[in-house]
N, C-alpha and C positions, 0 to 999 in steps of 0.2 A: 584331350586335345594335344596335338603334336607340338613339341617345343619349336619355336623359331630359332634360327641359328645366326648369331652375330659373330663376325670375324674381325679381329684386330690384327692388322699387318703393320709392322713398324721396323725401324732401324734405330739403333742407339749406340754410339761409341762413348758417350759421356753419361754422367749421372743425370743430367737435365732431362733428356728425352725418356730415359728409363723410368724416372719418377712420374712423368706424365702418363706413360703407358700403364703403370701400376694404378694410378688414380682413375684413369678411364675404365680399366678392367674392374676396379672396385665398385665404381658407379654402376656399371652394367650388371655386375653380380647381384645387385640389390633387387633385380627383377627375376624371381625364381622360375618363371616359365620360359626363360631364355637359355639356350645352350651357347656357351661362350668358348671361343677358341682364340688364343693369342699366339701369333706366330711371328718370328723374325722374318724379315723380307727375304733373306737368303734361303729360308726353309719353306717358304710358301710357294704354291704352284697353281696350275689351272684347276686341279681337283679341288683345291680350297675355294676357288672362286665359284665353282659349280655347287659346292656345299652350302655356301653362305646365302642367307636371306638379306643381309645388310653387312656393310663393311665400314670400319673406321681405319683410316690410314694415318700413321704417325711418322714424322720425320724431323730430323734436325734441319736447319737451314745451313747448307754448306756452299760457300761462295755465291750466295744469292740464289741457290737452287736447292732441289731436294737432295737427299743423300744418294750416293752412288748405289747403295744396296737397294733402295726403293726403285731407282731407275732400272737396275738390273732385273728386279721382279717384273716391272712393266715390259722390259725387252723380252724376257722369257715367256710371258703369258699373253702378250697382245695378239699375235697372229693365231695361236691355238684357241684363243677365246672368241675370235671373230665369228665363227659359225654359230656360237652359242647365243649371240645377241642377248647378253645377260640383263641389261637394264636394272642392275642391282643398285639399291639406294646406298649412298655413301656420304661420309663426312670426313673432314681432315682436322688434324691437330699438328701444329708446327712449333718446335722449339727454335726461336729465332735469335740471332745475334744482331740482325738489322731489323727489317720490317716484315720479313717472311713473304712479301708479295711475289717474288720470283718463284719460290717453291710452290705457292698456292696456284699461281697462274699456270705453271707448266703441268702440275698434277691434274688440275681441272681440264686442261687442254687434252692431255693424254686420255683421261677417263671418258671424255665425250666420245672417243673413238671406239670404246669397247662394245657398246655404249653403257655407261653407268649414269645414274641419276643423283645429282647433288641434292641433298635434303636439308642441309644446315649450312649456315655461314661458317667458314673456317675459324678454328680457334687458334690464334697465334699468341704464343707466350714469349714475350721479349725479355731477354736477359736471364738472370738467376731465377730459378723456380722458388716461389714462396707459397705461403698458405692459400692465398687468393688464387694462384695458378692451379694448385692441386684441387681446390674446390671447383673451379671452372671445369677441370677435366673430369672430375667425378660427376658433375652435372651433365656434361656431354655424354658420358657413357650411360648414365641412367636414363637420360632423355631418349637417346637412340634405342636403348633396349625397351623402354616403355612404349615408345611409338611403334616399334616393330611388333611388340606383343599385341598392341591394340589394333593393328592393321592399318595404321595411318598411311603407311606406304608399303 
């Protein structure tokens, strides 16, 4: 059986989002039939979107919005991805200083245009990353990988 491909695209300038990414990836890695790729937003491109069977997007909340690097990724890939009609399943995780709602709202709005398919409620981690936040991220990664492998989406 061919392995399903899970892509994590993220940006982090602080320790918070980087810790969340590591936890998401660790959870996804628990599913051995998944091929996992973790890419910084500045390093990801349309080829990565074509490769992925599902995507997890991670970002800090910056000024009530997503990170500039994730927005740059969307700016660079939106029009090249249009003819592909990807319909790729995705989920989000946000390291928030406030409530994360602005980042979630705008990412979801942009991804509808690709189009991509939201398959989970966003995971918003407010404030300092603690053990509960890391566990929630591991669970998100493992759930996404398991669902992908089982053909849930």
